[in-house]
N, C-alpha and C positions, 0 to 999 in steps of 0.2 A: 611975779613968782608966786606959786601956791595956787590953791583953788583950781586944780587941774580938772579938766573934763575929758571924757573919751572923744576921740575924733569920730565923726560919722563915716561909716564905711561906704565904699563903692559897691555895686552889685557883686555878689560872690561869684567866683569863677570855678576853678577845679577844687571842689570840696572833697577832701579825703575821707574814706570810711563810709559809714552809714549815716544818712540824714533822715530825721523823723520830724514830721510836722508837729509844731508846738507853738502856743501863743508866746508873745514877748515875755521874756524871763527877767525878773527883777532881782532875784537872788538864787544862788546855787551853792549848796554846801554838802559835805559828806562827813559822817562820823560813825565809826564802828560798823561800816558796811551799809548804813542807811543813808540814802540820798534825800536831800530836801530841795524841792524846786518851788519857788514862789512865782506865780503867774496868775493873771485873771482874778486877783483878790483871794487866792488860796495858797496855802503852803501844803504841798503834797509830799508825803514821806513814804519811801518804799525802796524796793530793789530796782535795779535798772530795768528788768523786764516789766515790773509793775508800772514804773514811770512811763515807759514806752507805750504800754497798753492803756494808759489813762487810769490805772488803778492805784493801790496804796491807800494810805490814810490821809484825809484832808482836814485842814483847820482853816477857818476863815481869818484872813488878815487884810484889813482895809488900809486906806491911804494914810491913816494916822500911825501906822506901824513903821518903825525904822528898819534898818538893816538886820537881816537874820544872821546869827552866828551859831556855830556848832562845836561841840567838844564832848568826848566821852559819852556818846549816846544821846545827848540832849541838844535841842535847838532852842534858841532864845531870841525874842524880839521885844521891843518896847513900843507899846501902843498908847499914845496919849498919856504917858507917865506911868502906865501899868506894865510891869514886867511879866511876860508870858513865857512859860517854859513848857516845851512839848517833848514828850518821850513816847513815840509810837502814837497810839490813840489817846493817851493820857495828856491832860493839860493841868498845870497849876499856875496860879498867878498871884501877884501881890502888888499893891500900890504904895510905894514908899513916899514919905513926906519930902524927901530930897528931889531935886530937879533932874531926875534920871531921864536920859534920852538914848543912851546906848548901853548894851550889856552883853555879857558872855558867860556861859556856864563853866563851872569848875568841876573837877573830877569827882568831888565828894558831895555833890548836890548843891553846893553854894553857888552864888551868882556874883560876879564882879561887875560893877556898873560905873558909868561916867556920865558926863553932862556936857552939852555944848553951850551951857550957860554959866557953869560953875567949875573952877579949877580944882576939883576934888574927885577922888575915886572912892567908892564905897564897896563893902562886901556884905552880902546878905546871906543868912542861912536858908535852909530849905523851906522854912516857914515864913520867910520874908522879913525876919528881924535883922536889923543892922548889927553886925558884929565887928566891923572895923571901918575906919575913915582915914583917908590919907590925902594931904595936899599934893597936887601935881603941878607941873610947869605951866600948863595952859589948859583951856577947855579941851574936851575930847570929841572928835567926830567919829572915831571908831575905837572900840575896845575889843581886843582879840585874846583868846586863851588857847594855849596848846599844852595839854597835860596840866601842870600847875604853873606854867610860865604865862605871864601876862604882859602885853604891851598896849599902849594907847597911841593914837595918831591924831594930829591936828592938820587939817587940810590947808588952812590959811598960811601957817608957818611952815608947812610941809616938813613936819618933824615926827619922830618916833621916840617913845620913852618907855623903858621897862618899869614895871611896878613889882616891887619885891614883897610879895604877900607874907613870906615867912618872917620878914623883919619889920613888917607893917610900915613901909616907907616907899617913897618914890625912888627910882633909879636915875640913870643918866639919860640925857636927851641928845639926840643926833638929828641932823638934817637928812631928809630923804630927797636928794637931788634938787631939781627945780620945781617939781610939782608931783607929789605922790598920787598915784592912781589907786592901786589896790594892794593889799598886803595879806599874806596867809602864813600860818605856821606850817612847818614841815616836821621832820623828826628831831628829837633831842634838842628842842629849843631853837631850831633853825627858823628864821623868818625870811620870806621872800617878799620883795616890794617892787612895784613898777614905778619908775620915774617917767610919768607920761609926757612931761614937758621936755625933759632932757634926753629921752630915748635910751634909757638904761634899765637893766635888771640889777637890783641891789640885793645882796645877801648879807643878812645880819645873824649874829649868834647872841644868845641870851644866857650863857652859862652862869656868869656872875652878874655882869652888867651888860647892857646892850652894846654890841660892837659891830662896826661895819667890817665885814670879812672880805667881800669881793664885789666888784662891779664889772659889767660887761655891756657894750653897746648892743642895741637891738634894732629891729625894724622900727620905723618912726611911729610915734604915738602908741606905745605899748599900754596895756591896761590889765587884763586878767592874769593872775599867776596861780600856779599849782605845783605841788611837790609830788613827784612819782616815787613812792617808797620802793616799789618793786625794781625799778630800773635805776634808782638813785639819780634822777634827773630833775632839773628845775625848768618848768615850762612857763612861757610868757606869750601872750597874744599881742598882735598889732592890729588895731581896728582900722588904721589907715590902709594897710596892705592886705588885710584878710589872711593873716598868717599866724601860726603858732610855732614857736621855736623852742627846742629842748637843748639845755646846756648841761654838760657834765661839769660839776663844780668840785670834783674830788682832788683836783690838782691846784697849783698856785694860781693858774689863770683859767677861767671858765672856757670850755671848748664846745662849740656847736656840734650837736650830735644828730639832730633831725629837724626838719622843717616841713610843715603840712599846710595846705590851703584850708581855710575855715569858712564857716557861714559868715554872713555879714553881721557886723556889730557884735563880735564875739567878746562880750564884756564879762562873761562868767565861765569858769572852768574848774573842774575837779579831776582828780585821778583816782581810779578805783584800786582796790588792793592788788589786782593782777597787772596794773599798769595801763589798763584801758583808760583813755582820756574821754571825758564828757565835756563838750563845749556847748554853751547856750547863747543864742542870739537875743539881744535886748530889743530888737525891732521886729520879732516874729518870723525870722528866717529859719527857725527850727532848732532842734537839738542835733548835735553831731557826735557820733560815736567813733572814736579812732582806736583800733586795736593796737596792742604793743607791736613794735616793729618786727619782732621775730614771728608774729602771727598774722601780719597784715596781708600776706598773700594767701 
């Protein structure tokens, strides 16, 4: 249990929507309409049209850099202990004395950070000064922020924990199925997570403390998740079946609304403001652009 990895995909079949040639993608994020795509040692920031055309703003990110997170117009990664914050063409960075390995931007310019070595979470101001320090349940493999809500994940224990910044303390800890794959914030503190080992989509809320709200079985070996604010749908990919499935979670039981064929190794996915889905292959099978269902014809 724990330490889940995405299943390798078979060759893609019927890929819905538009497919664009693109190198293997390592990260795909969106914030305030700006897309961030990490591939070939670069983080490219721009609109969908700019990304498709190979344009936008680029920042060099080498193999020492960890996962990219995004929130309120900023993108963050940690490279060899240095926290790097990108906003368009601008970059600021700082090197804290703490063993920071993961970080996420907050809405006011601060950065929340964690470590895969130390069971603590820290908050740094926009100048890189530490302004808060909190013990947490375990070390952190991911730290995510949505508006001012924060959660951290541990892959070995396959757990999720909220961090209550306003009270300067750790929150509750819950298990994420049998093996957490990917997690993303949605609207109003909603968190979607894939149980890659157990074949489930898990829906959490973080209003006061983290709570498991819903679960639903998915195609085997799910991985990427995304929240479609326009259609109010939770999306999840299956790298084993090359599918992406949308669920309506507005009722007591999630209901499948749509299923599309994807590129191979669809390990990254975001939803644009209008509900357009952007899916990225981790093995170089390209970018896939899926329009909202009402516009797909």
